PDB file of N, CA, C and O in Angstrom, chain B, residues numbered from 101:
ATOM      1  N   MET B 101     -66.775 -32.094  43.269  1.00  0.00           N
ATOM      2  CA  MET B 101     -65.838 -31.314  43.822  1.00  0.00           C
ATOM      3  C   MET B 101     -65.985 -30.030  44.852  1.00  0.00           C
ATOM      4  O   MET B 101     -66.901 -29.217  44.981  1.00  0.00           O
ATOM      5  N   THR B 102     -64.795 -30.161  45.492  1.00  0.00           N
ATOM      6  CA  THR B 102     -64.822 -29.223  46.726  1.00  0.00           C
ATOM      7  C   THR B 102     -64.167 -27.946  46.209  1.00  0.00           C
ATOM      8  O   THR B 102     -63.230 -27.916  45.412  1.00  0.00           O
ATOM      9  N   ALA B 103     -64.825 -26.811  46.803  1.00  0.00           N
ATOM     10  CA  ALA B 103     -63.937 -25.621  46.728  1.00  0.00           C
ATOM     11  C   ALA B 103     -63.196 -25.231  47.269  1.00  0.00           C
ATOM     12  O   ALA B 103     -63.371 -25.279  48.486  1.00  0.00           O
ATOM     13  N   LEU B 104     -61.911 -24.603  46.770  1.00  0.00           N
ATOM     14  CA  LEU B 104     -60.936 -24.076  47.722  1.00  0.00           C
ATOM     15  C   LEU B 104     -61.109 -23.000  48.633  1.00  0.00           C
ATOM     16  O   LEU B 104     -61.473 -21.932  48.140  1.00  0.00           O
ATOM     17  N   ARG B 105     -60.902 -23.065  50.011  1.00  0.00           N
ATOM     18  CA  ARG B 105     -60.965 -21.936  50.579  1.00  0.00           C
ATOM     19  C   ARG B 105     -59.546 -21.551  51.253  1.00  0.00           C
ATOM     20  O   ARG B 105     -58.655 -22.295  51.664  1.00  0.00           O
ATOM     21  N   SER B 106     -59.631 -20.186  51.229  1.00  0.00           N
ATOM     22  CA  SER B 106     -58.505 -19.567  51.936  1.00  0.00           C
ATOM     23  C   SER B 106     -58.232 -19.758  53.309  1.00  0.00           C
ATOM     24  O   SER B 106     -59.243 -19.681  54.007  1.00  0.00           O
ATOM     25  N   PRO B 107     -57.181 -19.984  53.911  1.00  0.00           N
ATOM     26  CA  PRO B 107     -56.796 -20.014  55.126  1.00  0.00           C
ATOM     27  C   PRO B 107     -57.075 -18.630  55.901  1.00  0.00           C
ATOM     28  O   PRO B 107     -56.837 -17.606  55.261  1.00  0.00           O
ATOM     29  N   PRO B 108     -57.504 -18.515  57.075  1.00  0.00           N
ATOM     30  CA  PRO B 108     -57.776 -17.155  57.900  1.00  0.00           C
ATOM     31  C   PRO B 108     -56.725 -16.138  57.817  1.00  0.00           C
ATOM     32  O   PRO B 108     -55.552 -16.505  57.741  1.00  0.00           O
ATOM     33  N   ARG B 109     -57.049 -14.823  57.825  1.00  0.00           N
ATOM     34  CA  ARG B 109     -55.654 -13.929  57.664  1.00  0.00           C
ATOM     35  C   ARG B 109     -54.783 -14.057  58.737  1.00  0.00           C
ATOM     36  O   ARG B 109     -53.570 -13.896  58.604  1.00  0.00           O
ATOM     37  N   GLY B 110     -55.353 -14.355  59.868  1.00  0.00           N
ATOM     38  CA  GLY B 110     -54.158 -14.596  61.068  1.00  0.00           C
ATOM     39  C   GLY B 110     -53.234 -15.739  60.912  1.00  0.00           C
ATOM     40  O   GLY B 110     -52.107 -15.661  61.400  1.00  0.00           O
ATOM     41  N   HIS B 111     -53.691 -17.003  60.147  1.00  0.00           N
ATOM     42  CA  HIS B 111     -52.624 -17.860  59.768  1.00  0.00           C
ATOM     43  C   HIS B 111     -51.669 -17.362  58.648  1.00  0.00           C
ATOM     44  O   HIS B 111     -50.464 -17.599  58.732  1.00  0.00           O
ATOM     45  N   LEU B 112     -52.154 -16.725  57.677  1.00  0.00           N
ATOM     46  CA  LEU B 112     -51.278 -16.211  56.773  1.00  0.00           C
ATOM     47  C   LEU B 112     -50.177 -15.263  57.439  1.00  0.00           C
ATOM     48  O   LEU B 112     -48.991 -15.351  57.122  1.00  0.00           O
ATOM     49  N   ALA B 113     -50.685 -14.291  58.444  1.00  0.00           N
ATOM     50  CA  ALA B 113     -49.810 -13.300  59.010  1.00  0.00           C
ATOM     51  C   ALA B 113     -48.816 -14.175  59.980  1.00  0.00           C
ATOM     52  O   ALA B 113     -47.679 -13.777  60.233  1.00  0.00           O
ATOM     53  N   ALA B 114     -49.323 -15.354  60.480  1.00  0.00           N
ATOM     54  CA  ALA B 114     -48.539 -16.101  61.446  1.00  0.00           C
ATOM     55  C   ALA B 114     -47.367 -16.814  60.420  1.00  0.00           C
ATOM     56  O   ALA B 114     -46.245 -16.936  60.912  1.00  0.00           O
ATOM     57  N   TYR B 115     -47.560 -17.256  59.116  1.00  0.00           N
ATOM     58  CA  TYR B 115     -47.014 -18.138  58.146  1.00  0.00           C
ATOM     59  C   TYR B 115     -45.752 -17.286  57.880  1.00  0.00           C
ATOM     60  O   TYR B 115     -44.606 -17.705  58.042  1.00  0.00           O
ATOM     61  N   ALA B 116     -46.160 -15.760  57.355  1.00  0.00           N
ATOM     62  CA  ALA B 116     -45.264 -14.763  57.027  1.00  0.00           C
ATOM     63  C   ALA B 116     -44.350 -14.282  58.175  1.00  0.00           C
ATOM     64  O   ALA B 116     -43.211 -13.894  57.915  1.00  0.00           O
ATOM     65  N   GLY B 117     -44.760 -14.296  59.269  1.00  0.00           N
ATOM     66  CA  GLY B 117     -43.973 -14.038  60.517  1.00  0.00           C
ATOM     67  C   GLY B 117     -44.574 -12.323  60.596  1.00  0.00           C
ATOM     68  O   GLY B 117     -43.774 -11.495  61.031  1.00  0.00           O
ATOM     69  N   LEU B 118     -45.563 -11.984  60.296  1.00  0.00           N
ATOM     70  CA  LEU B 118     -45.873 -10.668  60.251  1.00  0.00           C
ATOM     71  C   LEU B 118     -46.791 -10.581  61.529  1.00  0.00           C
ATOM     72  O   LEU B 118     -46.939  -9.446  61.983  1.00  0.00           O
ATOM     73  N   ALA B 119     -47.481 -11.705  62.227  1.00  0.00           N
ATOM     74  CA  ALA B 119     -48.257 -11.328  63.304  1.00  0.00           C
ATOM     75  C   ALA B 119     -47.309 -11.056  64.609  1.00  0.00           C
ATOM     76  O   ALA B 119     -46.228 -11.634  64.723  1.00  0.00           O
ATOM     77  N   PRO B 120     -47.822 -10.085  65.634  1.00  0.00           N
ATOM     78  CA  PRO B 120     -47.055  -9.944  66.817  1.00  0.00           C
ATOM     79  C   PRO B 120     -47.251 -11.432  67.568  1.00  0.00           C
ATOM     80  O   PRO B 120     -48.147 -12.258  67.396  1.00  0.00           O
ATOM     81  N   VAL B 121     -46.236 -11.471  68.349  1.00  0.00           N
ATOM     82  CA  VAL B 121     -46.205 -12.738  69.297  1.00  0.00           C
ATOM     83  C   VAL B 121     -46.068 -12.162  70.592  1.00  0.00           C
ATOM     84  O   VAL B 121     -45.384 -11.153  70.764  1.00  0.00           O
ATOM     85  N   THR B 122     -46.999 -13.049  72.012  1.00  0.00           N
ATOM     86  CA  THR B 122     -46.784 -12.487  72.874  1.00  0.00           C
ATOM     87  C   THR B 122     -45.896 -13.344  73.710  1.00  0.00           C
ATOM     88  O   THR B 122     -46.201 -14.536  73.672  1.00  0.00           O
ATOM     89  N   ARG B 123     -45.094 -13.101  74.294  1.00  0.00           N
ATOM     90  CA  ARG B 123     -44.044 -14.004  75.233  1.00  0.00           C
ATOM     91  C   ARG B 123     -44.590 -13.781  76.515  1.00  0.00           C
ATOM     92  O   ARG B 123     -45.027 -12.806  77.128  1.00  0.00           O
ATOM     93  N   ARG B 124     -44.405 -15.175  76.765  1.00  0.00           N
ATOM     94  CA  ARG B 124     -44.731 -15.797  77.929  1.00  0.00           C
ATOM     95  C   ARG B 124     -44.064 -16.931  78.555  1.00  0.00           C
ATOM     96  O   ARG B 124     -43.768 -17.982  77.988  1.00  0.00           O
ATOM     97  N   SER B 125     -43.804 -16.561  80.042  1.00  0.00           N
ATOM     98  CA  SER B 125     -43.000 -17.550  80.773  1.00  0.00           C
ATOM     99  C   SER B 125     -43.534 -17.791  81.870  1.00  0.00           C
ATOM    100  O   SER B 125     -43.486 -16.884  82.701  1.00  0.00           O
ATOM    101  N   GLY B 126     -44.179 -19.005  82.224  1.00  0.00           N
ATOM    102  CA  GLY B 126     -44.815 -19.262  83.611  1.00  0.00           C
ATOM    103  C   GLY B 126     -45.866 -18.059  83.963  1.00  0.00           C
ATOM    104  O   GLY B 126     -46.848 -17.985  83.225  1.00  0.00           O
ATOM    105  N   SER B 127     -45.789 -17.455  84.640  1.00  0.00           N
ATOM    106  CA  SER B 127     -46.796 -16.421  85.224  1.00  0.00           C
ATOM    107  C   SER B 127     -46.655 -14.840  84.584  1.00  0.00           C
ATOM    108  O   SER B 127     -47.591 -14.041  84.629  1.00  0.00           O
ATOM    109  N   SER B 128     -45.387 -14.542  84.011  1.00  0.00           N
ATOM    110  CA  SER B 128     -45.034 -13.411  83.344  1.00  0.00           C
ATOM    111  C   SER B 128     -45.507 -13.325  82.120  1.00  0.00           C
ATOM    112  O   SER B 128     -45.455 -14.415  81.549  1.00  0.00           O
ATOM    113  N   ILE B 129     -46.028 -12.320  81.365  1.00  0.00           N
ATOM    114  CA  ILE B 129     -46.364 -11.929  80.267  1.00  0.00           C
ATOM    115  C   ILE B 129     -45.875 -10.649  79.713  1.00  0.00           C
ATOM    116  O   ILE B 129     -46.358  -9.585  80.100  1.00  0.00           O
ATOM    117  N   ARG B 130     -44.800 -10.710  78.695  1.00  0.00           N
ATOM    118  CA  ARG B 130     -44.104  -9.663  78.461  1.00  0.00           C
ATOM    119  C   ARG B 130     -44.581  -8.892  77.333  1.00  0.00           C
ATOM    120  O   ARG B 130     -43.813  -8.085  76.810  1.00  0.00           O
ATOM    121  N   GLY B 131     -45.859  -9.056  76.861  1.00  0.00           N
ATOM    122  CA  GLY B 131     -46.160  -8.146  76.015  1.00  0.00           C
ATOM    123  C   GLY B 131     -46.073  -8.684  74.411  1.00  0.00           C
ATOM    124  O   GLY B 131     -45.662  -9.837  74.276  1.00  0.00           O
ATOM    125  N   GLU B 132     -46.382  -8.035  73.351  1.00  0.00           N
ATOM    126  CA  GLU B 132     -46.433  -8.276  72.166  1.00  0.00           C
ATOM    127  C   GLU B 132     -44.938  -7.581  71.338  1.00  0.00           C
ATOM    128  O   GLU B 132     -44.445  -6.477  71.568  1.00  0.00           O
ATOM    129  N   HIS B 133     -44.547  -8.412  70.538  1.00  0.00           N
ATOM    130  CA  HIS B 133     -43.151  -8.387  69.898  1.00  0.00           C
ATOM    131  C   HIS B 133     -43.096  -8.890  68.592  1.00  0.00           C
ATOM    132  O   HIS B 133     -43.548 -10.008  68.344  1.00  0.00           O
ATOM    133  N   PRO B 134     -42.581  -8.168  67.714  1.00  0.00           N
ATOM    134  CA  PRO B 134     -42.664  -8.722  66.355  1.00  0.00           C
ATOM    135  C   PRO B 134     -41.792 -10.088  66.185  1.00  0.00           C
ATOM    136  O   PRO B 134     -40.717 -10.236  66.766  1.00  0.00           O
ATOM    137  N   ALA B 135     -42.343 -11.035  65.359  1.00  0.00           N
ATOM    138  CA  ALA B 135     -42.006 -12.232  65.606  1.00  0.00           C
ATOM    139  C   ALA B 135     -40.669 -12.365  64.594  1.00  0.00           C
ATOM    140  O   ALA B 135     -40.652 -11.680  63.572  1.00  0.00           O
ATOM    141  N   ARG B 136     -39.565 -13.253  64.901  1.00  0.00           N
ATOM    142  CA  ARG B 136     -38.528 -13.572  64.170  1.00  0.00           C
ATOM    143  C   ARG B 136     -38.530 -14.398  63.398  1.00  0.00           C
ATOM    144  O   ARG B 136     -37.654 -14.395  62.533  1.00  0.00           O
ATOM    145  N   GLY B 137     -39.647 -15.542  63.432  1.00  0.00           N
ATOM    146  CA  GLY B 137     -39.506 -16.405  62.419  1.00  0.00           C
ATOM    147  C   GLY B 137     -40.361 -16.232  61.175  1.00  0.00           C
ATOM    148  O   GLY B 137     -40.574 -15.143  60.642  1.00  0.00           O
ATOM    149  N   GLY B 138     -40.744 -17.186  60.836  1.00  0.00           N
ATOM    150  CA  GLY B 138     -41.961 -16.886  59.390  1.00  0.00           C
ATOM    151  C   GLY B 138     -40.988 -17.363  58.366  1.00  0.00           C
ATOM    152  O   GLY B 138     -39.879 -17.888  58.464  1.00  0.00           O
ATOM    153  N   ASN B 139     -41.854 -16.967  57.193  1.00  0.00           N
ATOM    154  CA  ASN B 139     -41.337 -17.026  55.774  1.00  0.00           C
ATOM    155  C   ASN B 139     -40.446 -15.809  55.615  1.00  0.00           C
ATOM    156  O   ASN B 139     -41.023 -14.725  55.702  1.00  0.00           O
ATOM    157  N   LYS B 140     -39.187 -15.802  55.405  1.00  0.00           N
ATOM    158  CA  LYS B 140     -38.238 -14.556  55.226  1.00  0.00           C
ATOM    159  C   LYS B 140     -38.523 -13.957  53.923  1.00  0.00           C
ATOM    160  O   LYS B 140     -38.725 -12.759  53.725  1.00  0.00           O
ATOM    161  N   GLN B 141     -38.522 -15.142  52.820  1.00  0.00           N
ATOM    162  CA  GLN B 141     -38.766 -14.622  51.553  1.00  0.00           C
ATOM    163  C   GLN B 141     -40.227 -13.932  51.363  1.00  0.00           C
ATOM    164  O   GLN B 141     -40.388 -13.021  50.551  1.00  0.00           O
ATOM    165  N   LEU B 142     -41.087 -14.346  52.027  1.00  0.00           N
ATOM    166  CA  LEU B 142     -42.606 -13.826  51.802  1.00  0.00           C
ATOM    167  C   LEU B 142     -42.662 -12.313  52.782  1.00  0.00           C
ATOM    168  O   LEU B 142     -43.476 -11.446  52.467  1.00  0.00           O
ATOM    169  N   LYS B 143     -41.681 -12.102  54.028  1.00  0.00           N
ATOM    170  CA  LYS B 143     -41.635 -11.225  54.346  1.00  0.00           C
ATOM    171  C   LYS B 143     -41.032 -10.274  53.948  1.00  0.00           C
ATOM    172  O   LYS B 143     -41.564  -9.182  54.148  1.00  0.00           O
ATOM    173  N   ARG B 144     -39.772 -10.308  53.273  1.00  0.00           N
ATOM    174  CA  ARG B 144     -39.026  -9.554  52.480  1.00  0.00           C
ATOM    175  C   ARG B 144     -39.874  -9.126  51.106  1.00  0.00           C
ATOM    176  O   ARG B 144     -39.750  -7.951  50.761  1.00  0.00           O
ATOM    177  N   ALA B 145     -40.561  -9.824  50.455  1.00  0.00           N
ATOM    178  CA  ALA B 145     -41.546  -9.396  49.502  1.00  0.00           C
ATOM    179  C   ALA B 145     -42.535  -8.266  49.854  1.00  0.00           C
ATOM    180  O   ALA B 145     -42.680  -7.193  49.268  1.00  0.00           O
ATOM    181  N   PHE B 146     -43.205  -8.751  50.973  1.00  0.00           N
ATOM    182  CA  PHE B 146     -44.088  -7.718  51.386  1.00  0.00           C
ATOM    183  C   PHE B 146     -43.477  -6.573  51.717  1.00  0.00           C
ATOM    184  O   PHE B 146     -44.072  -5.598  51.259  1.00  0.00           O
ATOM    185  N   PHE B 147     -42.288  -6.255  52.485  1.00  0.00           N
ATOM    186  CA  PHE B 147     -41.612  -5.260  52.871  1.00  0.00           C
ATOM    187  C   PHE B 147     -41.142  -4.430  51.354  1.00  0.00           C
ATOM    188  O   PHE B 147     -41.521  -3.275  51.164  1.00  0.00           O
ATOM    189  N   LEU B 148     -40.366  -5.097  50.425  1.00  0.00           N
ATOM    190  CA  LEU B 148     -40.030  -4.664  49.337  1.00  0.00           C
ATOM    191  C   LEU B 148     -41.300  -3.918  48.250  1.00  0.00           C
ATOM    192  O   LEU B 148     -41.158  -2.949  47.504  1.00  0.00           O
ATOM    193  N   ALA B 149     -42.572  -4.786  48.493  1.00  0.00           N
ATOM    194  CA  ALA B 149     -43.512  -3.931  47.653  1.00  0.00           C
ATOM    195  C   ALA B 149     -44.158  -2.627  48.627  1.00  0.00           C
ATOM    196  O   ALA B 149     -44.606  -1.623  48.074  1.00  0.00           O
ATOM    197  N   ALA B 150     -44.149  -2.757  49.972  1.00  0.00           N
ATOM    198  CA  ALA B 150     -44.665  -1.474  50.726  1.00  0.00           C
ATOM    199  C   ALA B 150     -43.870  -0.335  50.540  1.00  0.00           C
ATOM    200  O   ALA B 150     -44.422   0.765  50.517  1.00  0.00           O
ATOM    201  N   PHE B 151     -42.240  -0.465  50.358  1.00  0.00           N
ATOM    202  CA  PHE B 151     -41.329   0.181  50.028  1.00  0.00           C
ATOM    203  C   PHE B 151     -41.335   1.020  48.742  1.00  0.00           C
ATOM    204  O   PHE B 151     -40.995   2.194  48.594  1.00  0.00           O
ATOM    205  N   ALA B 152     -41.819   0.108  47.821  1.00  0.00           N
ATOM    206  CA  ALA B 152     -41.760   0.665  46.455  1.00  0.00           C
ATOM    207  C   ALA B 152     -43.248   1.474  46.307  1.00  0.00           C
ATOM    208  O   ALA B 152     -43.359   2.262  45.367  1.00  0.00           O
ATOM    209  N   ALA B 153     -44.129   1.323  47.025  1.00  0.00           N
ATOM    210  CA  ALA B 153     -45.468   2.085  46.984  1.00  0.00           C
ATOM    211  C   ALA B 153     -45.158   3.416  47.544  1.00  0.00           C
ATOM    212  O   ALA B 153     -45.930   4.342  47.291  1.00  0.00           O
ATOM    213  N   LEU B 154     -44.008   3.634  48.351  1.00  0.00           N
ATOM    214  CA  LEU B 154     -43.757   4.811  48.864  1.00  0.00           C
ATOM    215  C   LEU B 154     -43.475   5.893  47.787  1.00  0.00           C
ATOM    216  O   LEU B 154     -43.423   7.096  48.039  1.00  0.00           O
ATOM    217  N   ALA B 155     -43.311   5.386  46.660  1.00  0.00           N
ATOM    218  CA  ALA B 155     -42.888   6.309  45.735  1.00  0.00           C
ATOM    219  C   ALA B 155     -43.959   6.727  44.861  1.00  0.00           C
ATOM    220  O   ALA B 155     -43.628   7.525  43.984  1.00  0.00           O
ATOM    221  N   ASP B 156     -45.385   6.304  44.908  1.00  0.00           N
ATOM    222  CA  ASP B 156     -46.436   6.884  44.386  1.00  0.00           C
ATOM    223  C   ASP B 156     -47.221   7.462  45.332  1.00  0.00           C
ATOM    224  O   ASP B 156     -47.549   6.880  46.365  1.00  0.00           O
ATOM    225  N   PRO B 157     -47.665   8.978  44.942  1.00  0.00           N
ATOM    226  CA  PRO B 157     -48.558   9.617  45.609  1.00  0.00           C
ATOM    227  C   PRO B 157     -49.533   9.137  46.045  1.00  0.00           C
ATOM    228  O   PRO B 157     -49.778   9.262  47.245  1.00  0.00           O
ATOM    229  N   VAL B 158     -50.489   8.357  45.093  1.00  0.00           N
ATOM    230  CA  VAL B 158     -51.705   7.744  45.525  1.00  0.00           C
ATOM    231  C   VAL B 158     -51.727   6.915  46.510  1.00  0.00           C
ATOM    232  O   VAL B 158     -52.573   6.977  47.402  1.00  0.00           O
ATOM    233  N   SER B 159     -50.522   5.788  46.445  1.00  0.00           N
ATOM    234  CA  SER B 159     -50.589   4.900  47.358  1.00  0.00           C
ATOM    235  C   SER B 159     -50.145   5.387  48.680  1.00  0.00           C
ATOM    236  O   SER B 159     -50.525   4.725  49.645  1.00  0.00           O
ATOM    237  N   ARG B 160     -49.291   6.594  48.933  1.00  0.00           N
ATOM    238  CA  ARG B 160     -49.078   6.980  49.983  1.00  0.00           C
ATOM    239  C   ARG B 160     -49.987   7.759  50.962  1.00  0.00           C
ATOM    240  O   ARG B 160     -49.920   7.940  52.178  1.00  0.00           O
ATOM    241  N   ALA B 161     -50.892   8.172  49.974  1.00  0.00           N
ATOM    242  CA  ALA B 161     -52.127   9.049  50.573  1.00  0.00           C
ATOM    243  C   ALA B 161     -53.170   7.564  51.227  1.00  0.00           C
ATOM    244  O   ALA B 161     -54.247   7.766  51.787  1.00  0.00           O
TER     245      ALA B 161
END
């Protein structure tokens, strides 16, 4: 039986749409921008979890 391996962190961040995207067009590179795509439900779950953690002083520290 083969062991399950988790994908690299970068792959998970790209899937969720949290990884920055470099916009390129020919020879011009326009820097890093937030991704518009990704899994919207997963991105929202991460946002709500982070926002809820602000209420706890230990999490804020």
